[in-house]
C-alpha positions in Angstrom: -105.8 148.7 -23.4 -106.2 145.3 -25.5 -109.1 143.0 -25.2 -110.3 139.8 -26.4 -114.2 138.9 -26.9 -115.3 135.4 -26.6 -118.6 133.2 -26.1 -119.0 132.5 -22.0 -118.0 128.9 -21.1 -118.7 126.9 -18.0 -115.7 128.1 -16.4 -116.6 131.7 -16.6 -119.5 131.7 -14.4 -118.3 133.2 -11.6 -116.6 135.8 -13.1 -120.3 136.6 -14.9 -122.0 136.1 -11.7 -119.6 139.2 -10.1 -119.9 141.1 -13.3 -123.6 141.2 -13.1 -123.3 142.4 -9.6 -121.5 145.4 -10.9 -124.2 145.6 -13.5 -127.1 145.6 -10.9 -124.8 148.7 -8.9 -124.4 150.6 -11.9 -128.4 150.5 -12.4 -128.6 151.9 -8.9 -129.6 148.6 -7.5 -129.1 148.1 -3.8 -130.6 144.9 -3.2 -128.1 142.5 -5.1 -129.0 138.9 -4.6 -126.2 136.8 -2.9 -123.3 135.4 -5.2 -124.0 131.9 -4.9 -127.5 132.6 -6.1 -126.4 134.5 -9.2 -123.8 131.7 -9.9 -126.6 129.3 -10.1 -128.5 131.2 -12.5 -125.5 132.5 -14.7 -125.1 128.5 -14.8 -128.7 127.9 -15.6 -129.2 130.7 -17.9 -126.0 129.7 -20.1 -125.1 125.8 -19.4 -128.5 124.5 -18.6 -130.4 121.6 -20.3 -132.2 124.5 -22.8 -130.2 127.6 -22.5 -131.9 130.6 -22.2 -129.2 133.0 -23.4 -125.8 133.2 -24.6 -123.1 135.5 -23.9 -119.9 137.6 -25.1 -117.6 138.5 -22.5 -115.0 140.7 -22.9 -111.8 139.6 -21.1 -108.6 142.1 -20.7 -105.0 141.7 -21.0 -104.7 140.0 -17.3 -108.0 137.6 -17.7 -110.7 139.8 -16.0 -113.9 140.1 -17.5 -114.8 143.8 -17.9 -117.9 143.6 -20.1 -120.2 141.2 -21.6 -123.2 141.2 -23.9 -126.0 139.0 -23.2 -128.3 138.2 -26.1 -131.1 135.7 -26.8 -132.7 134.5 -30.0 -136.5 135.1 -30.4 -139.4 133.8 -32.5 -141.0 134.5 -34.7 -139.6 138.1 -36.2 -140.3 139.2 -39.5 -142.9 136.9 -41.0 -141.3 133.3 -39.7 -137.9 134.3 -39.0 -136.1 135.0 -35.7 -134.2 138.0 -34.5 -131.4 138.4 -32.1 -132.6 140.5 -29.0 -129.6 141.8 -27.3 -130.5 142.2 -23.5 -127.5 143.6 -21.9 -124.5 145.2 -23.2 -122.1 146.4 -20.2 -118.7 147.7 -20.3 -116.6 148.6 -17.4 -116.6 152.3 -16.6 -112.5 152.4 -17.1 -112.8 151.4 -20.5 -116.0 153.1 -21.7 -115.1 154.8 -24.6 -112.1 153.3 -26.2 -114.1 151.2 -28.7 -115.0 148.2 -26.5 -118.8 148.8 -27.1 -118.5 149.1 -30.7 -116.9 146.2 -30.7 -119.2 143.9 -28.8 -121.9 145.4 -31.4 -119.9 144.1 -34.3 -119.6 140.5 -32.4 -123.6 140.7 -32.0 -124.2 141.7 -35.5 -121.7 138.9 -36.9 -123.6 136.5 -34.1 -127.0 137.5 -35.8 -125.5 137.0 -39.5 -124.2 133.3 -38.7 -127.6 132.4 -37.3 -129.4 131.3 -40.6 -132.9 132.8 -40.8 -132.3 135.5 -38.3 -133.7 138.7 -40.0 -132.3 141.2 -37.4 -131.1 142.3 -34.0 -133.3 143.9 -31.8 -132.4 146.2 -27.8 -133.8 148.5 -25.9 -132.0 151.1 -23.5 -133.9 153.0 -21.0 -134.9 156.8 -22.1 -133.2 158.5 -19.1 -129.5 156.6 -20.1 -128.4 159.7 -22.7 -125.0 157.5 -22.6 -126.0 154.4 -23.8 -128.5 156.4 -26.2 -125.8 158.5 -27.4 -123.3 155.2 -28.2 -125.8 153.4 -29.9 -126.6 156.8 -32.2 -122.8 157.4 -32.4 -122.9 153.8 -34.4 -125.7 154.8 -36.8 -128.4 153.3 -34.8 -131.6 155.0 -35.2 -134.2 155.2 -32.3 -137.2 152.8 -32.9 -140.4 154.5 -31.7 -143.1 152.1 -32.6 -142.8 150.1 -29.6 -144.3 150.2 -26.1 -142.8 148.0 -23.6 -145.1 146.3 -21.1 -143.8 144.1 -18.2 -145.0 141.4 -15.5 -143.9 139.9 -12.5 -145.1 136.8 -12.4 -145.2 136.6 -8.7 -147.6 139.2 -8.4 -150.0 138.0 -11.3 
């Protein structure tokens, strides 16, 4: 199947919000936000007055969104440079193992290279996600053992 990878635009907000539900279900979530709430959050994150993130979308031949990569630039990284942090990479199961994820990773690498001062690309995956780990390994990426991830829910602080 032929796909197109392109940056998200405002007209994609609803479709991205719908795809996020698919991602949540993939990760086993049983509590899904209402669509309108997700739509509002996508709009603010990608197109708000101070956007929090960028997204590359995978569109199939029929115009349906079948995957995406969401990322942000973080500062500082090495020295005073910044990094591209890939928060989410998702490809619908019917298109997996067809090179779509690898193409997304190539586009992420290109986005980092096009940004002056960007010194690296970083991302995480769950230790108990062997499919993702095998995917990244197949692309030649080594796991980095140097970090421990902490998480704080601001509502419980």
